[in-house]
VEXDREN-2710 file (C-alpha; in Angstrom, 1 decimal):
% VEXDREN-2710
k/r/px/py/pz
1/MET/-26.5/-25.0/-45.5
2/THR/-25.6/-21.2/-45.2
3/ARG/-27.2/-19.5/-42.2
4/ILE/-27.5/-15.6/-42.5
5/ASP/-27.6/-13.6/-39.2
6/LEU/-28.0/-9.8/-38.7
7/HIS/-26.0/-8.2/-35.7
8/ASP/-25.9/-4.6/-34.4
9/ALA/-22.7/-2.9/-33.5
10/ARG/-22.2/-4.6/-30.1
11/GLY/-23.3/-7.9/-31.4
12/ALA/-20.9/-7.5/-34.5
13/GLU/-17.7/-7.3/-32.1
14/GLN/-17.4/-11.3/-31.7
15/TYR/-16.9/-11.5/-35.5
16/ARG/-14.1/-9.1/-35.9
17/GLU/-11.2/-11.4/-36.7
18/ASP/-13.5/-13.8/-38.8
19/VAL/-14.5/-10.6/-40.8
20/LEU/-11.0/-9.7/-41.3
21/ARG/-10.2/-13.0/-42.8
22/VAL/-13.0/-12.9/-45.3
23/TRP/-12.1/-9.1/-46.0
24/THR/-8.4/-10.2/-46.9
25/ASP/-10.1/-12.8/-49.3
26/ALA/-12.3/-10.2/-50.9
27/PHE/-10.1/-7.0/-51.0
28/GLY/-6.7/-8.4/-50.1
29/ALA/-4.6/-8.1/-47.3
30/VAL/-4.5/-5.1/-45.0
31/ASP/-1.1/-3.6/-44.2
32/CYS/-2.0/-3.5/-40.4
33/ALA/-4.6/-5.5/-38.9
34/HIS/-4.7/-2.9/-35.9
35/ASP/-5.2/0.1/-38.2
36/TRP/-7.9/-1.8/-40.0
37/ARG/-9.6/-2.5/-36.8
38/THR/-9.5/1.2/-35.8
39/THR/-10.0/2.9/-38.9
40/VAL/-12.5/0.6/-40.8
41/TRP/-14.1/-1.8/-38.2
42/ASP/-14.5/0.4/-35.2
43/ARG/-15.2/3.5/-37.1
44/HIS/-18.0/2.0/-39.1
45/ARG/-19.4/-0.1/-36.1
46/SER/-19.7/3.3/-34.3
47/ARG/-22.0/4.9/-36.6
48/ALA/-25.8/4.9/-35.9
49/GLY/-27.8/2.6/-37.4
50/TYR/-24.8/0.2/-38.3
51/ARG/-25.8/-3.4/-39.1
52/LEU/-23.6/-6.6/-39.9
53/ALA/-25.0/-9.5/-41.8
54/THR/-23.0/-12.6/-41.4
55/ALA/-23.2/-15.6/-43.5
56/HIS/-21.8/-18.9/-41.8
57/ASP/-21.5/-22.5/-43.5
58/ALA/-21.5/-24.7/-40.5
59/GLU/-19.4/-22.6/-38.0
60/ARG/-17.3/-20.8/-40.6
61/LEU/-17.8/-17.3/-41.8
62/VAL/-18.1/-17.3/-45.5
63/GLY/-19.6/-13.9/-46.3
64/PHE/-20.6/-10.7/-44.7
65/ALA/-22.0/-7.4/-45.5
66/TRP/-22.3/-4.2/-43.2
67/GLY/-23.3/-0.7/-43.5
68/LEU/-26.1/1.9/-43.5
69/GLY/-27.4/1.7/-47.2
70/THR/-25.9/3.5/-50.3
71/VAL/-27.9/5.9/-52.0
72/ASP/-29.3/4.5/-55.2
73/ASP/-27.6/7.1/-57.7
74/PRO/-25.0/6.3/-60.1
75/SER/-23.5/9.8/-59.9
76/SER/-22.8/9.3/-56.0
77/PRO/-19.1/9.5/-55.3
78/ALA/-19.4/6.4/-53.0
79/VAL/-21.5/4.4/-55.5
80/ARG/-18.7/5.3/-58.1
81/LEU/-16.0/4.2/-55.9
82/TYR/-17.6/0.9/-55.1
83/LEU/-18.4/0.2/-58.7
84/GLY/-14.8/0.9/-59.5
85/CYS/-13.8/-1.8/-56.8
86/GLY/-15.8/-4.5/-58.5
87/TRP/-19.1/-4.0/-56.3
88/ARG/-22.3/-4.2/-57.8
89/LYS/-25.8/-3.3/-57.0
90/LEU/-27.5/-6.3/-55.0
91/GLY/-31.1/-5.0/-54.4
92/LYS/-32.9/-2.1/-52.9
93/GLN/-33.0/-1.2/-49.3
94/SER/-35.6/1.5/-49.5
95/VAL/-36.9/3.8/-52.1
96/THR/-33.9/6.0/-52.1
97/ASP/-31.0/3.4/-51.0
98/GLN/-29.6/0.4/-52.4
99/VAL/-27.5/-2.7/-51.0
100/MET/-24.1/-3.0/-52.9
101/GLY/-21.6/-5.7/-52.5
102/LYS/-18.8/-7.7/-54.1
103/VAL/-19.7/-11.2/-55.0
104/LEU/-16.6/-13.7/-54.7
105/ASP/-16.2/-16.8/-56.9
106/GLY/-15.8/-20.1/-55.2
END
């Protein structure tokens, strides 16, 4: 059975390498793991309100989601970018924000 947990920025740190492994499965290999850590992982975790949701099957990380919410507006540049990368709307976070993600097969 899959377990879902929610972590703040400090609690998320322990999942960095596991998230990178799943990230690679979802988005492809990163050019430089160190650059990914500093320009993506650390930068995003430093933002106020950051949350990481982890999905574990037994002890193995099988999925994750993080962020602050995305405005529910199809004309938003961020929304257009995510849709172009194969993401989709997964649900509403608030009246104005949505949760977006990429669902992997298998």
